[in-house]
N, C-alpha and C positions, 0 to 999 in steps of 0.2 A: 559716386553716383552711377550705379549700373544702368538704371532705367528711369528717365525723367518724363516719359510719355504716358500714354493711355492704352486702351484696348485697340485704338485705331492704328492700323499699320502705318509706319512712318520711316522714311529712309535714314533719319538721324536719331530718333528717339525710340527706345524700346520701353517695354512696360515696367511697372513699378518694382524696384529692387534697390536696396542701399546697403552697402557693406560698412559696418562699424567695427573698428579695430582698437583695442585698448591694450595696456600692458598685460591684462589678465586673459585675453582671448578675443574671439571674433564673433560677431552677431550679424545675421542677415535680416534686415527689415524688409518683409514681404519677399515672396518668391514667385515672380512671374514666370511664364514659360521661357522667356528669353534669358532670364537670370542665370540659368544653369550654364549657358555658353558664355555669357558676358563675364562671369567670374573667371573663366579660363582665359578669355581675351585680355582681361586686365591683370593676368598673372597673379591672381589672389590664391591663397592657400585653401581652396575649397575642400581639399582632402581632410583638413583638420578643423573645419568650421565647428564652433562650439555650440551655437544656438541659432534658432530661427524664430522670428516673431511674425505671425500671420495676423494682419490688421483686420481682415474680413475675408469672406469666402468668394468674392468675385474672382473670375478666372485670371484677369490681368494683374491680380495681386497674389493669388495663391495657386494658380494653375500649374506652376512649375514644381510644386512640392512632390507630387507623385513621380514625375519624370526624374527629378533629382535623386530621389531614393531608389528609383529603378537603376539609375546610373551607379550610385554608391554600392548597391548590392552586388554588382558584377564588375565594377572597375578594378583593374589590377592594383591601382594606387591605394585603394581602401581596404584591401583584404587583410592587411596587418594592423589596421587601426583597432585600438582597444578602448579608447575613451568614449564616453557616451555623447550622443547628440540630443540636445533638448529642443523640443518644438513647442512654442508657447502660442496661445491664442485664447479667444473667448470661449465660453461654454458652447458646446456643440462641435468643437474642433475635431475630436476623435471620431464622432459619428459621421461627420462630413468626409473625413479622410477615409474611413472604412468603407463608405459607399463607393468611392472610387476604386479602392484597393480590391474590394470583393467583386467588382464588375467583371474582372478577368482573373480573379484568384492570383494576383501578383505576389502576395505574401510579402509586401514591402516592409512590414514591421520586423521581418526576419532578416536582419542585416549582419555583416561580419562583426559589428560593434553594437552595443546597446543603444536603443533610441527610447525616448520618453516623451509622451504627449502630456503637456501640463496646461490645464484649462484655468484661466485666471479670472477672478471676479473683479468688477470695477473698483478702483482705488485700493486694491490689494497689492502690497509690496512683495515683489518676488526677486530672488537672486537668479539672474540669468546665467551667470558664471561668477567665479571668484573675482570680486572687485567691480562688478557691474550689477546695479539694481534697477528695477523698473517698476513703474506704477502706471496702470492703464486707466482710460477715461472714456466713457461712452460718448459717441459722436452721432449726429443725426444724418446717417447715410443708409445703413442697413440695421437690422435688429442686433447684429453682433459686432458692428464696426467699432473700432477702438483707436484712439490716439495712445501714444505711450511716451512717458517721461523717463529718460535714462539719466543715471548719475554714476560716475565711476569713482574709483578710490581717491582720485585727486580732486574730487568735487567739481569736475567738469560735467556740464549738463546739456542734454539734447532733447527736444520734443519733436516727434514725428506725428503729424496730424493724420496721415493716411487720407483716405477719401472722407469728406465731411461736408455737410451743409454749414451755413453760418450759425455760430453761436458765440456770444461774448464769453461764455464760460471757458471756451478753448483758449482765449487770450489770457485768462487768469491761470489756467493750467500751465501755460508756457511763460509765466511771469519771470522775466530777467534771466532766461536761460542763455547759455552761450551760443546755441544754434537752434533755430526754430525752422524745421523742415515742413513747409506749409503748402498744401495743395492749392493751386490756383488754376482750375481747369479752363476758365473762360475769361476773355478780356472784358466783356460786358454782355448784358442781355442774356444771362444764362438761361438755358431752356428747361432746367430742372432745379428743384430746391436742394437736392442732396449733394450739391457741389458748391464751390466758392468761385466768385469772379473777382476781378482785380480790386475794385473799390472796397469790397469786404475784406480781402487779404490785407490791404493797406491799413484798414481800421484795426485788424487783429495784430498786425505788426507793431503799430503805435501803442496799442493798449497793453500788449505783452511786455513792452520795453525790452525785448530780446536784444542781445548784443549783435546778432546777425540773423537775418531771415533769408532763407532760400525758397523761392517759389518753384514748385514742381507739379507733376501730373498735368502737363501742358498739352491741351488739344491742338490739332494742326492749325486752328485759326490764329494761333500765336505767330505762325510763319508770316502772316500778312501785316504785322506791325513791327515797329522797332521797340524792343523790350525797354531799353533805357529811356526812350522818349515817353512812352506811355506811363512808365512808373514815375519818372521825375516830374511829370505834369501834376502829380498829386502832392509833391513836396513832402515825401513821407517822413523825413527827419530821422530815419534809421537806415542802416545798411541793408539793402535788399538786392539779392543776387538771383540771376536766372540759373536754374539747374540745367546742366548739360551732361549728357552721357559721357562718362570718362572723367568728369571733374573730381578732383580730390581736395578735401578741405581738412586742414589741421585745426584742432581746437586746443 
């Protein structure tokens, strides 16, 4: 858990980013501006990162992509890298990235190693790297926002909702996964429809029958409550965990 927070500056929670490591390689789910230094703080092998998934183009989820590639272009550690880096996202990913890149003619696509932008259609299965496949699902947040369902060569599964409004279909998408990484921006009385609050998250946790649910993308209002108390009050009947920066979970 590189970043369990939001766009709002917080002393303990940085913005959205999650490192997934399998026997076949490594994947970064979202790349917030803070992610590029959080990877180093956690002593992760960012030099050899295999793939990046961009859930949508809001800056607290994707704003670190250009700075990361600016870093890899010039960092001494990456000058001898030869394996490609694959960057996945919804349609429009390359145009969005090019608008940033062209603003100052950074030429970020010209790296010491090959990079490839791959735009994925909803429900299209893609190979992120050998031994890890993904299927994405439209979510009600932005036009391009996507959840992703991951499955590795050992049949371990993970769903990352990213930012989303409530939809029961997301619970079906995460049915019986080993880990459901679910946004839960607000405790209650959410001010916008494009996010989830606790009672909605509890419903999706139950409906999905996921083996473990981690609530993340937590706004600062969560600091004012006791996580265990407010969650247990719903008697969820499934394991629900609070995401914390630096937390590591084995599946």
